[in-house]
C-alpha positions, 0 to 999 in steps of 0.5 A: 554522485556516483558515476553510473553507466547503466539504464539507471544513470547518474541523473536518475540517482540524483533525482532519487536522492533528492526525492528521498531528501524530502520527508514525504511521510504520510500524514496518516503516519504523522508526516507534514502534508506539504512535503508530499506536494514538494515531492510530487512537484519535483517528480513532475518537473524532472519527468518533463525534463526527461521528455515526458508529458504532464497529464495530471498534477492534482488532488481529488475533491472530498467526494473521494472520501465517500463510500464504505471502501474508504477506511474510517481513518482516512474519512476521519482524518481528512474529513475533519481538516477541510483543505488537507486533501489538496496537499495530497496530489497525484501526478501522471506523466506520459511518453509515446502516442498521445491518443493511444487507446487503453489496449496500447497503453502501459500504466506504471504506478508507484507511491510517493508517500512513506511510513514514518519516521523519515530516514535521510538518504545515505549512499555507501558502497553502491547501496542507497539507504534511507526512507523510500529507497525500496518502498517506494521512491527507488522503484518509481524512479527506476521505472521512469528511467526504464521507460525513458530508455525504451523510447530513446532506444526506439523513437518509433515507439512514440507512434504506436504505444503510450506509457503512463507513470503514476506517482500517487500518495495514500498508500501508507498509513492504512490509506490503502490507495483510497485517494490516490490509485483508486481515484486515478483508475476512476479517471481512466488512467488504466492500460492493457498492462498495469505494473505496480512498482513495489519490491518483489525481487523483480518477479511479477506478482499478479495477485494482491490481498486486501486487509480489514481492520477491527477495533475493539473499544472499552469505554468504561469508568476508571478507578484508583488502586485503592478501589480497583473493584470500582472500575471497568478494567479495560486492560483485563478485557482487552488482554482477554480478547487478544488471547482468545482472538489469537487462539481461535483465529491463529491456526485456521486463518492460515489454512484459509489463506488469511493472515491475522495480526493482533495489533496495538493494544493500549489502555495506559501506563500508570501502575496505580490506576485501573484504566476503564477505557482502551482499544485493541486492533485486529488486522486481517489480510485476505486473498479473496472476497469469500475468505474475507467474508468468512473471516469476518463472520468468524471474528463475530463468533469468537467475540461472542464466545469470548463475551460468554466465557468472560462473564462465566469465568470472571463474574464472581471475581471482585476485580472483574465483576463490574466489567462482567456485569456491564460488558454489553454496555462498555465493550464495542466493536467497529470495523475500521476497514472492510469490503476492500477488493482483492486482485487475482488475474492471469493473462497469457499474452501479457505474462509472455511480455514480462517473461520475454523481458527477463522477469519471472512469475512470482512463486508464493512457495519460494518468493513469499506470499502475496501482500497488500498494495494499491494494485487491488484497485486496478483490476478490470476487463482487458487489463493485466495487473502485476506487481513487480519491482526491485528488492524485497519488502522483508530483505531490504528493511522496508518500514524499518530504519535500515531500509536500503536498495542496491544501485545494481538492483535499481539498474536491473529493474530499469533495464527490465522495464525498458525491455517490457516496453519494447516487447509490449510494443511488438504485441501492440498494433496501431490502427492502419492508416489510409492515404487520401 
């Protein structure tokens, strides 16, 4: 491995390279579930070798799949495969005071699962390429290195503060942290300062959007090209709805702080067939619950107007008459994901800690809009939640086959985490002791 002399050292690069070698692609993205177990076992073992205590290495029970905030895809995928959830463990390791209360605790969170397909790691000219380099194994290992450096530099910290590093599954594939971060926060793995190691260009972002997903399904009858008028043409229906949704939601949503994506549309591929079934996905990111509710109502209005317009404009066309007549029977809408919380918090004291550590508060005007991540589950009284990590989702090719991160960026982030721990300790006052 390349010789490194900074806070992010050769041993850290070796650990990151080995973690990236493990194809821990989310099973919701087609990955092999047991790879998550292998990656988490490696992380837990190496963290303990660096002096961290192992607090948890386990997966939740199926009760975590209950509730309206769990995406349908998660409930269906794990609900249909008993025992599969056990292959998606979380790991929590800790350094410092054993019994420190939450007000003297930092919690750092990163996710071990990745999108697919797997891209093996490759190092060239001080840049590490491959799946997980910047999203999110690289930031996680750099954070671990920064915490270790802080306690090595100031051993007395162990008497006053605790830092927990949480490695979770279930961030990618639309899981939205429902069986990783959400579960850990319910178990009490929270702190006064909670950092989510996601790529933000080393700025700290204290807001996070949530997303809701609508599925429009056409479930009608097929027909051949010899009698196209006999089928319910799902391609026409979904194409029409996609256009109307884009026209009616595209402009106003941005002004509302929401982002709309007309996503996958699928019916079939043959040229000589009318497909009577298919589906269209609509994804909406929203900054707060009120905006989410407004967008959900607006979608309902657009779909109702589109139904009326289609029946009025296409009811006389032989190719679409049957579809228009049977619209209410064959076209269905389902919210696959809705009601998820968002994050928006401020805390002058903790913001000062991060600024003193050399980090800058994220500006949506110059650094990009807030995005959706597991931080949505971490908000609560007496906590400051911020997203901060090396690299940028857009500039570093996250979710693409060119994903990369520079070693210099990982080292700078590790140093910033080290300074954050030291500065946090200056503000945390352990309880006074009286001699007997």
